[in-house]
C-alpha positions in Angstrom: -7.0 202.7 23.6 -6.5 199.3 25.5 -5.6 195.9 23.6 -5.8 192.8 25.4 -2.3 191.3 25.3 -2.2 188.1 23.1 -1.9 184.5 25.2 1.4 183.0 25.1 -0.1 180.0 23.8 -1.0 182.1 20.8 2.6 183.5 20.6 4.2 179.9 20.8 1.7 179.2 18.1 2.4 182.0 15.7 6.5 181.1 16.3 6.0 177.6 15.2 3.7 178.1 12.0 6.5 180.7 10.9 9.3 178.4 11.6 7.6 175.6 10.0 6.9 178.1 6.7 10.5 179.9 6.9 12.7 176.9 5.7 13.8 178.8 2.3 14.4 182.2 4.1 17.0 179.8 6.4 18.5 178.1 3.4 19.1 181.3 2.1 21.0 182.5 4.8 22.9 179.3 5.3 24.3 179.5 1.4 24.7 183.2 1.7 28.5 182.8 3.1 29.2 180.1 0.4 28.4 182.5 -2.6 24.6 182.8 -3.9 22.7 180.1 -5.5 22.6 176.6 -4.8 23.4 174.1 -7.8 20.4 172.3 -9.5 21.8 169.0 -8.0 22.4 170.3 -4.2 18.5 171.7 -4.1 17.2 168.3 -5.5 19.2 166.2 -2.7 17.9 168.2 -0.2 14.6 168.0 -1.1 15.0 164.2 -1.6 16.6 164.5 2.5 13.3 166.0 3.2 11.1 163.3 1.4 13.2 160.8 3.3 12.8 162.5 6.7 8.8 162.5 6.5 8.6 159.1 5.3 10.7 157.6 8.0 8.1 159.6 10.2 5.2 157.4 8.5 4.2 159.9 6.1 2.7 158.6 2.7 4.1 160.4 -0.2 2.0 163.1 -0.5 2.5 164.6 3.2 6.1 164.0 2.2 6.1 165.8 -0.7 4.7 168.6 1.2 7.1 168.5 3.8 9.9 168.5 1.6 8.5 171.4 -0.3 7.9 169.9 -3.7 4.7 169.0 -6.1 3.8 165.6 -5.7 3.8 165.3 -9.3 7.8 165.8 -8.7 8.2 163.7 -6.4 7.0 160.7 -8.7 9.2 161.5 -11.0 12.2 161.0 -8.7 10.7 157.9 -7.7 10.6 156.8 -11.4 13.7 157.9 -12.6 16.5 157.7 -9.8 16.7 153.8 -8.7 18.6 155.3 -5.7 16.6 157.5 -4.2 13.6 155.1 -4.9 15.4 152.5 -2.7 15.9 155.1 -0.1 12.3 156.3 0.2 11.5 152.0 0.4 14.0 151.5 3.1 12.8 154.5 5.4 8.9 153.3 4.5 9.7 150.3 5.7 12.0 151.7 8.8 8.6 153.5 10.1 6.9 150.2 9.7 9.2 148.7 11.7 9.3 151.2 14.5 6.0 152.2 14.3 5.8 156.2 15.2 2.3 156.5 14.0 0.6 152.8 15.7 -2.1 152.5 18.1 -4.0 154.9 16.2 -2.3 158.1 18.0 -1.7 161.3 16.2 2.5 162.3 15.4 4.0 165.3 15.5 4.8 164.8 11.9 1.3 164.6 11.2 0.8 168.0 13.0 3.2 169.5 11.1 2.0 168.7 7.5 -1.3 169.7 8.4 -0.6 172.9 9.8 1.6 174.0 6.6 -1.2 172.3 4.5 -3.6 174.9 6.7 -1.2 177.9 6.1 -1.3 177.5 2.8 -4.7 177.4 1.8 -6.2 174.2 2.7 -9.3 173.3 4.4 -9.2 171.9 7.7 -10.8 168.3 6.2 -8.3 168.4 3.5 -5.4 169.1 5.6 -6.0 166.6 8.1 -6.9 163.9 5.4 -3.3 164.9 3.6 -1.9 164.4 6.9 -3.2 161.3 8.0 -5.6 162.2 10.5 -9.0 161.4 10.8 -11.9 163.5 10.9 -12.5 161.8 14.4 -9.0 162.4 15.6 -9.1 166.4 14.7 -12.2 166.9 16.8 -11.2 165.2 19.4 -8.1 167.2 19.6 -9.6 170.5 19.1 -11.8 169.8 21.9 -8.9 168.5 24.0 -6.2 170.6 23.7 -6.3 174.6 23.6 -2.7 174.2 22.0 -3.9 172.4 19.1 -6.8 175.3 18.7 -4.0 178.0 18.9 -1.7 176.0 16.5 -4.7 175.7 14.0 -5.7 179.2 14.5 -1.9 180.7 13.8 -2.1 178.5 10.8 -5.0 179.8 9.4 -3.7 183.5 9.7 -0.7 183.2 7.4 -2.8 181.4 4.5 -3.9 183.3 1.8 -6.8 186.3 2.3 -9.5 185.1 0.3 -9.9 181.8 2.2 -9.0 183.1 5.9 -11.2 182.1 8.5 -11.3 181.5 12.1 -14.3 179.3 11.8 -14.7 175.9 13.9 -14.5 172.8 11.6 -17.1 172.6 9.3 -18.6 170.5 6.5 -16.3 169.2 3.8 -14.6 171.3 0.8 -12.4 170.1 -2.0 -8.8 171.0 -1.9 -7.9 174.2 -3.4 -6.8 173.9 -6.8 -3.7 176.0 -5.7 -2.5 173.5 -3.1 0.0 172.1 -5.4 1.2 175.2 -7.0 4.7 176.6 -6.0 6.6 179.7 -6.8 9.8 179.5 -8.4 13.1 178.8 -6.8 16.5 180.0 -8.4 19.4 177.9 -8.8 22.7 177.3 -10.7 22.0 174.9 -13.3 24.3 172.3 -13.5 27.2 171.3 -16.2 25.7 168.1 -18.3 27.3 164.8 -17.3 29.7 163.2 -19.3 28.0 159.7 -20.4 29.2 156.8 -17.9 30.3 153.8 -19.5 29.0 150.7 -18.3 29.6 148.2 -21.0 33.0 147.2 -19.5 36.3 145.8 -21.2 36.0 142.5 -22.6 
């Protein structure tokens, strides 16, 4: 039986969505020559770097957390407990504000990345767009004007959990799924406790 060939736009969109979701596979492959599991500190610094990258592109904390692959509550914990990281995030936000990647109401590639990640992990289109900072009007405009947008959205929906899988056009708003912030466990090598640092100085 003849089966029509998938359009090039569909294949490309599927490749992009697979790449967006392949972070841990790539990291595991890169660490394999180095002897296995990452240290807890290496893992944390890697995720913090992802937050900084997202923030520098104009994304808010919720979107940056998804970009970096950490629950938002973990990100807020880092900001509260690590003053160096909090200062770096503040500077990244100032960089974004100064250079304006999201000025003039344009949707950016960084926003689309977050939206596609959220969709591929079970989110509805209104919740995914809202997390990425994309308005309903902007989403519908892109959907209607760009076949590439439609292909990307459909590719993201095709890999999300089966219970919420459908390819319907944008519909009414539904709440963000309770499972959206849940993450699987990731194995790391526990760091040895650090010796306390004497900050009092000599008299």
